C-alpha positions, 0 to 999 in steps of 0.5 A: 628815630624812635626810642626803641630803634635808637636803643636797638642801634646802640645795642648793635653798636655796643655788640660790634664794639665788644666783638671787635675788642674780643678779636683784638685781644685774641689777635694780641694774645696770639701774637704775644704767645708767638713772641719768644724773648730774644728771638726774631726771624733774623736774630737771636740774643744770648747773654753772658755774665762773668768777671771781666775785671775782678778777682777771678778775671784771669779765669773768666775773662777769656770766656768772653773772648771765646764767646765773641769769636765763636759768635763771629764765626757762626754769623759768618757762616749764615747764623743758625737757621738764618738767624744771626747771633747777638752775644752780650757780655756783662761784667759782674766783677765777681760780685753778687749785687753786680751779678744780679744787676747784670741778670736784670739788664740782660733779661728785662732790658736786652731781652736775651733768649739764653744765658751763660752764667753768672760764674759766681756760685752764690749769684747764680744760686740766688737766680735759680728761681727767676730762671725757672719762672722766666724760662731762661735757658742757662748753659755754662761751664759751671763745675759744681753739683748744686748747679744741676742737682737736683735737676733744673729744667733750664740749667745745663753745665758743659763740663766736669765738676770740681768733684770729678777733678778730685776723684781723678786726683785721689785715684791717681795719688792712691793707686799710682803714687801709692804714698805712705804716711800721707798728710793732706792739706786743702788750700782754698779761699773763703767762698761758697765753692770752697765749702762745696769742694771741701765736702767733696774731699771728705767724701773721697777720703772715705772712698779711698779709706784715708783716715786722717782729717784734712787740714784746711788753709784759707788764702783770701782772694787777692792776697799778696802773701801766704806765709802763715798758711805755708808755715802751718803746712810746714809745721804740720808736715803736710805731704800733699796739698789739694788746691781749689783757688784762682790762678793768682792764688795758686801761683802765690801758694807755689811761690811761697812754698818755694820761698820756704824750701818746701817741695810739697806736691800740689794737686789742683782742680780746674780753677787754677789749671791754667798756663797762666799759673805756670807763667806766674809761678815760674820754676816754683810750679815744678811740683804742680799737677792740675786736672781739667776737662778741656784741652790746651790751646796747643794740643794737636787734635782736630778740634783744637786745630779748628779753634786755632784756625778760626781764632787766628783768622780773626786775630792774626799774629796772636798765637802766643801767649797761649790762650788758657784752657778756659778759652777752650771751655768757652768754645765748648759752651758755644759749640753746645749752645749752637748745637742745641739751637740748630737741633731745635729748628726754626721754631726756637723756644726755651722748651724746644731748646731744652728738648734739643739739648736733652737729645745730645748723646755721645757728642764728639767735640773732636778733642776739645773735651771728652764726649758730651751727653745730656738727657731729661734726667741729666743736665751735666755734659761730661765727667772726664778729665786729664791730669796735666803737669806743669813744665816751667821750661816751656810754660806748658801743662803737659798731659800725664794721663788720657781722659779719665772719669772719677771712680763710681761709688756703686762699683 
């Protein structure tokens, strides 16, 4: 073979090789672009990060139970567009390092499509950038404005804010109780959410023209006694206590108030508005009123009847002790997650899921909560709450209002 023929043959083979490489890369790229993290033809993976064993496990662990039971219910009905849901729950022990580690595991090792949480304010804030960059939808019961304001494309909250709770509480105190010479104390823990709520309270005092400064008392998470804080409340002649604390922290405050002979009414946001607070505090919870956007396990609404029926099918004989409102809150999250994936259709991607959620308007949960609406400019589910008064005799939180929205500043 001549050198010229040999050169032509080599050139021809080289071009064929280049062409094959280009086609291979093209098909690989096409295949990669069609692959959605956590989604196959038969399954979709979702992940949850919450405190299962740490200081606020009494609030958040029940969210994991709701997630598992709802997942089982959906899968028994055939899944979502033929895909079975795989739900993975990670315990962050209410710790920032563990929360970030759980995020990395669920996203990079397990490859989940969407997340719920972490339910730790500082943890989730530190992950906002990663969730945006990696296009990870996050839909959770996160009651703080900073979660969705300013709006973040892949972040959705499924309930009211602490701010809404205290707006309704302030309106109830001012317009219905109409106290004279009111002195307010705010009891909380030393954490990110407590600081945000304190700013919210200052806003509501201005709205309702309350002039005196709010006295702030800190009870650390996991504290075993609060004598000094309660003595301070007594010394300052506080007439109304506003509470943002865990179930155990709220129950501790109520018991300490009773020990010192104080009948000061306590008005709490959703964080401690749980039947567990009534159970732990006993008769000391008599003057406790809490705000919450989710219905109680024992409420007589179509939605709650359905929740009980499904749950007890999988766990017969567990009607009591009652599951807390956070079980309902977890069910609401899963209901909306399911609704979003169902509306997105078979072609499920992070962006199609976001667009589907943003199409939800006046969604009726049959009494689990108020109606739910999302939009491209509003990723907060609802603002409506009820006020519940503790009934130590029955152990229940009895509603004393219907669903209410907080006052609007532009009215």
